[in-house]
VEXSEFI-104368 format. One record per residue (C-alpha): residue number from 0; z, x, y; residue in one letter. Coordinates in Angstrom, 2 decimals, decimal comma. Last residue first. Layout:
BEGIN
+-----+---------+---------+---------+-----+
!   n !      zz !      xx !      yy ! res !
+-----+---------+---------+---------+-----+
! NUM !       Z !       X !       Y !   A !
...
+-----+---------+---------+---------+-----+
This chain:
BEGIN
+-----+---------+---------+---------+-----+
!   n !      zz !      xx !      yy ! res !
+-----+---------+---------+---------+-----+
! 229 !  111,45 !  106,99 !   83,53 !   S !
! 228 !  109,12 !  106,21 !   86,44 !   R !
! 227 !  110,35 !  102,60 !   86,64 !   D !
! 226 !  107,51 !  100,57 !   88,14 !   I !
! 225 !  107,82 !   98,49 !   91,32 !   K !
! 224 !  104,84 !   96,22 !   91,89 !   Q !
! 223 !  103,00 !   96,58 !   95,19 !   Y !
! 222 !  101,53 !   93,85 !   97,38 !   M !
! 221 !   99,52 !   95,13 !  100,34 !   G !
! 220 !   98,82 !   93,67 !  103,77 !   V !
! 219 !   96,46 !   95,38 !  106,19 !   W !
! 218 !   95,95 !   95,61 !  109,93 !   S !
! 217 !   93,32 !   95,65 !  112,69 !   D !
! 216 !   90,01 !   94,99 !  110,99 !   K !
! 215 !   87,33 !   93,88 !  113,50 !   Y !
! 214 !   85,89 !   90,79 !  115,12 !   G !
! 213 !   82,84 !   88,54 !  115,30 !   F !
! 212 !   82,61 !   88,11 !  111,53 !   L !
! 211 !   86,03 !   86,43 !  111,46 !   G !
! 210 !   84,89 !   83,01 !  110,27 !   G !
! 209 !   82,10 !   82,89 !  112,83 !   T !
! 208 !   83,70 !   79,99 !  114,76 !   I !
! 207 !   87,12 !   81,65 !  114,62 !   K !
! 206 !   85,97 !   84,98 !  116,04 !   F !
! 205 !   83,74 !   83,24 !  118,57 !   L !
! 204 !   86,78 !   81,32 !  119,83 !   A !
! 203 !   88,85 !   84,50 !  120,04 !   A !
! 202 !   86,11 !   86,26 !  122,01 !   S !
! 201 !   85,76 !   83,30 !  124,37 !   T !
! 200 !   89,52 !   83,19 !  124,90 !   V !
! 199 !   89,58 !   86,93 !  125,57 !   M !
! 198 !   86,65 !   86,70 !  128,01 !   L !
! 197 !   88,39 !   83,87 !  129,88 !   A !
! 196 !   91,50 !   86,05 !  130,26 !   S !
! 195 !   89,32 !   88,87 !  131,60 !   V !
! 194 !   87,82 !   86,54 !  134,20 !   F !
! 193 !   91,25 !   85,14 !  135,13 !   P !
! 192 !   92,47 !   88,74 !  135,63 !   K !
! 191 !   89,64 !   89,75 !  137,94 !   L !
! 190 !   91,07 !   88,29 !  141,15 !   G !
! 189 !   94,43 !   89,95 !  140,63 !   T !
! 188 !   92,87 !   93,42 !  140,63 !   P !
! 187 !   93,10 !   95,03 !  137,19 !   L !
! 186 !   95,97 !   97,43 !  136,54 !   I !
! 185 !   97,73 !   95,48 !  133,77 !   Y !
! 184 !   94,50 !   94,49 !  132,05 !   V !
! 183 !   93,47 !   98,12 !  131,63 !   G !
! 182 !   96,68 !   98,93 !  129,77 !   T !
! 181 !   96,06 !   96,06 !  127,35 !   H !
! 180 !   92,73 !   97,38 !  126,11 !   H !
! 179 !   90,18 !   94,61 !  126,28 !   P !
! 178 !   89,89 !   92,15 !  123,40 !   R !
! 177 !   87,78 !   91,81 !  120,26 !   F !
! 176 !   89,02 !   89,19 !  117,80 !   Y !
! 175 !   91,10 !   89,91 !  114,71 !   T !
! 174 !   90,60 !   90,85 !  111,07 !   R !
! 173 !   93,33 !   91,24 !  108,48 !   R !
! 172 !   92,72 !   93,49 !  105,49 !   Y !
! 171 !   94,00 !   92,37 !  102,09 !   W !
! 170 !   95,28 !   94,31 !   99,11 !   L !
! 169 !   96,79 !   93,03 !   95,88 !   R !
! 168 !   98,40 !   94,66 !   92,85 !   K !
! 167 !   99,24 !   98,18 !   94,03 !   I !
! 166 !  101,45 !  100,00 !   91,55 !   K !
! 165 !  104,58 !  101,43 !   93,15 !   L !
! 164 !  106,52 !  104,16 !   91,38 !   A !
! 163 !  110,19 !  104,76 !   92,04 !   S !
! 162 !  111,82 !  108,00 !   93,20 !   Q !
! 161 !  108,82 !  108,67 !   95,41 !   G !
! 160 !  107,20 !  112,10 !   95,34 !   R !
! 159 !  106,81 !  114,01 !   98,60 !   F !
! 158 !  105,90 !  117,63 !   99,36 !   Q !
! 157 !  102,96 !  117,96 !   96,94 !   V !
! 156 !  101,32 !  114,64 !   97,78 !   Q !
! 155 !   99,41 !  112,82 !   95,10 !   R !
! 154 !   96,01 !  112,41 !   93,50 !   K !
! 153 !   97,06 !  111,94 !   89,86 !   N !
! 152 !   97,53 !  108,24 !   90,63 !   T !
! 151 !  100,68 !  106,32 !   89,69 !   L !
! 150 !  101,57 !  105,56 !   93,31 !   G !
! 149 !  104,69 !  106,28 !   95,34 !   W !
! 148 !  103,63 !  109,34 !   97,34 !   V !
! 147 !   99,82 !  109,45 !   97,09 !   M !
! 146 !   99,82 !  105,65 !   96,89 !   S !
! 145 !  101,41 !  105,47 !  100,36 !   L !
! 144 !   98,54 !  107,50 !  101,80 !   G !
! 143 !   95,86 !  105,43 !  100,07 !   E !
! 142 !   97,35 !  102,17 !  101,33 !   P !
! 141 !   97,12 !  103,40 !  104,94 !   H !
! 140 !   99,93 !  104,28 !  107,34 !   Y !
! 139 !   99,72 !  104,24 !  111,14 !   P !
! 138 !  102,14 !  106,60 !  112,89 !   K !
! 137 !  104,83 !  106,44 !  115,57 !   I !
! 136 !  104,88 !  102,96 !  117,11 !   H !
! 135 !  107,95 !  102,90 !  119,35 !   D !
! 134 !  106,52 !  101,64 !  122,66 !   F !
! 133 !  103,87 !   99,32 !  121,18 !   D !
! 132 !  100,71 !  100,04 !  123,15 !   D !
! 131 !  100,30 !  102,95 !  120,74 !   Y !
! 130 !   98,21 !  100,95 !  118,26 !   F !
! 129 !   96,04 !   99,14 !  120,81 !   H !
! 128 !   93,08 !  101,57 !  120,77 !   S !
! 127 !   93,12 !  101,17 !  116,99 !   S !
! 126 !   94,91 !  102,66 !  113,97 !   Y !
! 125 !   95,62 !  100,12 !  111,26 !   L !
! 124 !   98,60 !   97,85 !  111,62 !   P !
! 123 !  101,24 !   97,19 !  108,93 !   T !
! 122 !  102,12 !   94,54 !  106,38 !   A !
! 121 !  103,96 !   95,73 !  103,27 !   I !
! 120 !  104,90 !   93,51 !  100,33 !   I !
! 119 !  107,12 !   95,04 !   97,64 !   L !
! 118 !  107,11 !   93,15 !   94,36 !   Y !
! 117 !  109,53 !   93,16 !   91,46 !   G !
! 116 !  108,86 !   94,75 !   88,07 !   G !
! 115 !  112,04 !   96,79 !   88,35 !   D !
! 114 !  114,21 !   94,82 !   90,76 !   K !
! 113 !  114,07 !   95,73 !   94,45 !   L !
! 112 !  117,25 !   96,64 !   96,39 !   Y !
! 111 !  116,94 !  100,29 !   95,33 !   E !
! 110 !  113,51 !  100,20 !   96,95 !   L !
! 109 !  115,26 !  100,29 !  100,32 !   Q !
! 108 !  116,62 !  103,80 !   99,74 !   S !
! 107 !  113,24 !  105,20 !   98,71 !   N !
! 106 !  111,68 !  103,53 !  101,76 !   L !
! 105 !  114,19 !  105,17 !  104,09 !   W !
! 104 !  113,86 !  108,69 !  102,69 !   D !
! 103 !  110,05 !  108,70 !  102,70 !   F !
! 102 !  109,85 !  106,84 !  106,01 !   L !
! 101 !  111,97 !  109,51 !  107,71 !   E !
! 100 !  109,80 !  112,32 !  106,34 !   A !
!  99 !  106,61 !  110,51 !  107,44 !   P !
!  98 !  107,72 !  109,47 !  110,96 !   A !
!  97 !  108,85 !  105,86 !  111,08 !   F !
!  96 !  107,92 !  102,88 !  113,31 !   H !
!  95 !  104,67 !  102,30 !  111,41 !   E !
!  94 !  106,73 !  101,30 !  108,35 !   V !
!  93 !  108,13 !   98,12 !  109,95 !   I !
!  92 !  105,30 !   95,73 !  110,73 !   H !
!  91 !  106,24 !   93,30 !  107,95 !   S !
!  90 !  108,38 !   94,84 !  105,23 !   M !
!  89 !  108,90 !   92,16 !  102,58 !   I !
!  88 !  110,99 !   92,74 !   99,46 !   I !
!  87 !  110,48 !   90,51 !   96,43 !   V !
!  86 !  112,46 !   89,80 !   93,25 !   D !
!  85 !  115,68 !   91,00 !   94,86 !   F !
!  84 !  118,56 !   93,27 !   93,93 !   Q !
!  83 !  122,20 !   93,40 !   95,01 !   E !
!  82 !  123,93 !   96,65 !   94,06 !   K !
!  81 !  124,91 !   97,90 !   97,53 !   A !
!  80 !  125,55 !   94,52 !   99,07 !   K !
!  79 !  123,83 !   94,38 !  102,43 !   L !
!  78 !  126,18 !   94,68 !  105,41 !   E !
!  77 !  125,05 !   98,15 !  106,52 !   D !
!  76 !  121,54 !   96,83 !  107,23 !   P !
!  75 !  122,79 !   93,98 !  109,49 !   R !
!  74 !  122,72 !   90,66 !  107,72 !   Y !
!  73 !  120,91 !   87,31 !  107,63 !   V !
!  72 !  121,42 !   84,20 !  105,51 !   E !
!  71 !  119,79 !   81,46 !  107,59 !   Y !
!  70 !  121,59 !   78,42 !  108,97 !   G !
!  69 !  120,26 !   78,35 !  112,52 !   E !
!  68 !  123,44 !   80,03 !  113,79 !   D !
!  67 !  122,77 !   82,85 !  111,32 !   T !
!  66 !  119,23 !   83,15 !  112,70 !   L !
!  65 !  120,56 !   83,53 !  116,24 !   Q !
!  64 !  123,31 !   85,99 !  115,33 !   A !
!  63 !  120,99 !   88,25 !  113,31 !   V !
!  62 !  118,38 !   88,12 !  116,10 !   S !
!  61 !  120,98 !   89,16 !  118,67 !   E !
!  60 !  122,50 !   91,85 !  116,45 !   P !
!  59 !  119,17 !   93,70 !  116,19 !   D !
!  58 !  119,18 !   96,02 !  113,16 !   V !
!  57 !  117,67 !   93,35 !  110,92 !   D !
!  56 !  118,13 !   91,93 !  107,43 !   V !
!  55 !  116,96 !   88,58 !  106,14 !   G !
!  54 !  117,61 !   86,68 !  102,93 !   V !
!  53 !  115,13 !   84,22 !  101,46 !   V !
!  52 !  115,46 !   81,74 !   98,61 !   K !
!  51 !  111,95 !   80,34 !   98,20 !   F !
!  50 !  110,87 !   76,73 !   98,67 !   G !
!  49 !  107,79 !   77,04 !  100,91 !   A !
!  48 !  109,96 !   76,06 !  103,89 !   D !
!  47 !  112,08 !   79,13 !  103,13 !   R !
!  46 !  108,99 !   81,35 !  103,33 !   I !
!  45 !  107,83 !   79,52 !  106,48 !   P !
!  44 !  111,17 !   80,26 !  108,20 !   K !
!  43 !  111,69 !   83,80 !  106,98 !   M !
!  42 !  108,30 !   85,10 !  108,15 !   N !
!  41 !  108,71 !   84,68 !  111,92 !   R !
!  40 !  112,49 !   84,72 !  111,55 !   G !
!  39 !  113,76 !   86,18 !  114,83 !   F !
!  38 !  113,35 !   89,77 !  113,67 !   G !
!  37 !  113,13 !   89,93 !  109,88 !   C !
!  36 !  113,18 !   93,71 !  109,74 !   G !
!  35 !  113,60 !   93,62 !  105,98 !   I !
!  34 !  112,80 !   90,19 !  104,54 !   D !
!  33 !  114,50 !   90,03 !  101,13 !   L !
!  32 !  113,12 !   87,38 !   98,77 !   V !
!  31 !  115,04 !   85,93 !   95,82 !   K !
!  30 !  112,99 !   83,73 !   93,48 !   T !
!  29 !  115,11 !   81,09 !   91,76 !   K !
!  28 !  114,17 !   78,36 !   94,26 !   P !
!  27 !  110,48 !   79,29 !   93,78 !   R !
!  26 !  110,14 !   78,87 !   90,03 !   E !
!  25 !  106,35 !   79,26 !   89,85 !   S !
!  24 !  106,22 !   82,77 !   91,28 !   F !
!  23 !  103,08 !   84,92 !   91,57 !   E !
!  22 !  100,66 !   82,41 !   93,13 !   E !
!  21 !  103,25 !   80,97 !   95,54 !   C !
!  20 !  104,29 !   84,45 !   96,63 !   L !
!  19 !  100,68 !   85,47 !   97,23 !   W !
!  18 !  100,01 !   82,35 !   99,33 !   S !
!  17 !  103,17 !   83,02 !  101,33 !   I !
!  16 !  102,11 !   86,58 !  102,16 !   I !
!  15 !   98,60 !   85,47 !  103,14 !   K !
!  14 !   99,89 !   82,76 !  105,48 !   D !
!  13 !  102,28 !   85,25 !  107,08 !   T !
!  12 !   99,43 !   87,70 !  107,65 !   E !
!  11 !   97,08 !   85,04 !  109,05 !   A !
!  10 !   99,37 !   83,99 !  111,89 !   N !
!   9 !   96,95 !   84,10 !  114,78 !   Q !
!   8 !   97,11 !   82,16 !  118,07 !   A !
!   7 !   94,44 !   82,83 !  120,70 !   L !
!   6 !   92,58 !   79,54 !  120,18 !   I !
!   5 !   95,80 !   77,54 !  119,84 !   R !
!   4 !   97,25 !   79,12 !  123,01 !   E !
!   3 !   94,12 !   78,24 !  124,99 !   K !
!   2 !   94,15 !   74,65 !  123,71 !   L !
!   1 !   97,80 !   74,11 !  124,65 !   G !
!   0 !  100,83 !   74,39 !  122,38 !   M !
+-----+---------+---------+---------+-----+
């Protein structure tokens, strides 16, 4: 990886998730983690390297095949064992791809794979000028909104009430460097693109030098504990 790539690279969410897992679980090989929407293993690989037993699930057959060839335990959603339960479920950049009613049904169904007392970790973007650059982003979700449906607070939604309760244990907001809107970059004259690229590298460098002060919040990561409502 070159200097430019190192300056622009960010993997703070994965680092935060692993640090939380290490703080919560001392017997790592016995801790079963389910990474829903694992993709090509961005989170699975460092989680396994940290000593946890991790299983992945993804709708993309190509990523399932590739990770399986690399020795990971990965399944399509319909291949998960119905009664299998995990200590931790990770949903990294998944919930924003659902409309509210769809997310309500889907999340309730996925929580059946989580043990009572287990942890659900959600990472998802906040709304920004970049949010809808992703083709199938539908809606940003905030911790407060999820707590109104699955939380233990009296302030809750009338239409939706989660089958299980989720008590938020940890919350962290990721910050990132300022950058131009992607759509504008695509239509810039060729001669200006190196200038914009240099601005992005400078912005990323300032972000790291100032410890994130020269930047803004673009996503959040929350750890929720599953509570039996009964």
